[in-house]
C-alpha positions, 0 to 999 in steps of 0.5 A, spaced: 191 495 856 192 502 855 192 501 848 184 500 847 182 504 854 178 510 852 181 517 852 176 519 857 179 513 861 186 515 859 185 522 861 182 521 868 188 516 869 193 521 867 189 527 871 190 522 877 199 522 876 196 514 874 200 515 867 206 520 865 209 517 860 208 518 852 202 516 849 205 512 842 200 507 841 195 508 846 187 509 845 187 506 839 183 509 833 183 516 837 186 523 835 192 525 839 194 533 839 200 537 840 199 543 845 201 550 845 198 555 850 199 563 849 196 569 853 191 573 848 196 578 845 200 573 842 194 568 840 193 571 833 199 571 830 201 564 833 194 562 828 196 565 823 203 562 823 200 556 824 195 557 818 201 559 814 205 552 816 199 547 816 204 541 814 208 542 822 202 546 825 196 543 822 190 546 827 185 541 830 181 546 835 183 553 838 180 553 846 176 560 848 180 565 852 181 562 858 177 556 858 180 550 860 175 545 857 174 544 850 168 541 849 169 539 841 175 535 843 172 530 849 167 530 854 171 531 861 176 535 858 181 538 862 187 542 858 191 543 865 191 536 867 189 531 861 196 531 859 202 528 862 207 532 860 208 540 860 213 545 859 213 552 861 218 557 857 219 564 859 222 569 854 224 563 850 227 560 854 225 552 857 224 553 864 220 548 867 216 541 866 211 538 870 205 533 870 200 539 872 199 547 869 192 548 875 197 552 878 199 557 872 193 557 869 189 564 869 183 568 865 188 570 859 190 564 856 188 561 849 189 553 847 192 551 841 190 544 839 195 541 833 194 535 829 200 529 831 203 524 827 201 518 831 194 518 828 196 517 822 201 510 825 195 506 826 193 507 819 200 504 817 200 498 823 193 497 819 196 495 813 201 491 815 207 496 816 212 496 822 212 503 825 218 503 829 217 507 835 211 503 836 214 496 835 220 499 840 216 502 844 220 508 844 218 515 843 218 517 836 225 520 834 225 528 832 230 532 829 231 540 827 232 541 821 233 547 816 228 547 812 224 554 814 217 556 816 214 562 813 214 567 818 207 570 821 210 576 826 214 574 831 214 567 830 218 563 825 224 558 825 226 552 823 222 545 822 222 539 826 221 532 823 219 525 826 222 520 823 220 512 821 224 507 816 222 504 811 224 499 806 223 501 798 216 497 798 214 500 805 216 506 803 211 508 797 205 504 801 206 510 807 207 515 803 200 514 800 197 512 807 200 518 810 198 522 804 190 521 806 191 524 813 193 531 812 190 534 818 195 530 821 202 532 817 200 528 811 205 526 806 212 526 809 217 532 807 223 528 805 225 520 804 232 519 804 239 523 806 237 526 813 244 531 811 240 533 806 235 537 811 240 538 815 241 532 820 247 530 822 247 524 826 240 520 825 241 516 831 241 522 836 234 525 835 234 532 838 227 530 842 225 523 843 228 516 842 233 514 837 231 507 833 233 501 829 234 503 821 235 495 818 241 495 812 235 495 807 231 501 810 231 508 809 229 514 814 223 517 812 221 525 815 214 527 817 213 534 819 213 534 826 207 538 831 214 540 835 215 545 830 211 551 834 217 550 840 222 552 835 218 558 834 217 560 840 224 559 842 224 565 836 218 569 838 220 569 846 213 570 848 214 571 856 210 566 858 208 560 853 206 553 855 207 547 851 206 539 851 212 535 852 214 532 846 211 525 846 206 527 851 199 528 848 192 530 849 189 524 847 182 527 845 174 523 844 175 525 836 176 519 831 182 518 828 178 516 821 174 522 820 181 525 819 181 521 813 181 523 805 179 518 801 
């Protein structure tokens, strides 16, 4: 079962192209990360953008220049092969998607690993809440919004959010639970009417899959680690690699280590 496999074993399966899907619900208990890889000349400004926008871009780790191995995130970890889907951006345009970036790697690149809301999903489920994208086995729905990020150098843009629906009782619980995880997006940024944050059709996510919203439920929105991909479109670096939405780096770090009581 992939939900109980170790992160090391999952990364090795991904490396051998034995798993090519999203990682929500896999390796329960372990931190998953969004990825941004940039040339060194762009790295400092992007780091400042992340630090100015900790809700959508909570930094978990930054690699050494040119080093694809980030020991503090996991043993036998290779950033070039251990994510099930990568996206290549050139001059701000998405130009390719692939399962291995070894041929694109060079000694000038810096990797940024950013916290992911998949980490707090486990805590929601443990408290008996129905996390719809997990129970329906879909990628979490993600939307571009009208919420401005704080600019840093060339990096600017609107926040991307992920959505999970809950009824009134479970909404209060979800806010409380996710608020204990500020390093992986924390509490919601919006509750209720999606049009207020610029989402015209809740059933047409910009990334991921639509999920069922029952009549007694409202959509709850959390800051999302796909936000940097919008900022990269604005900044237009000549070369950049990210994860494909929903395809995370699964690390050896424990979700519980990021929980604040």
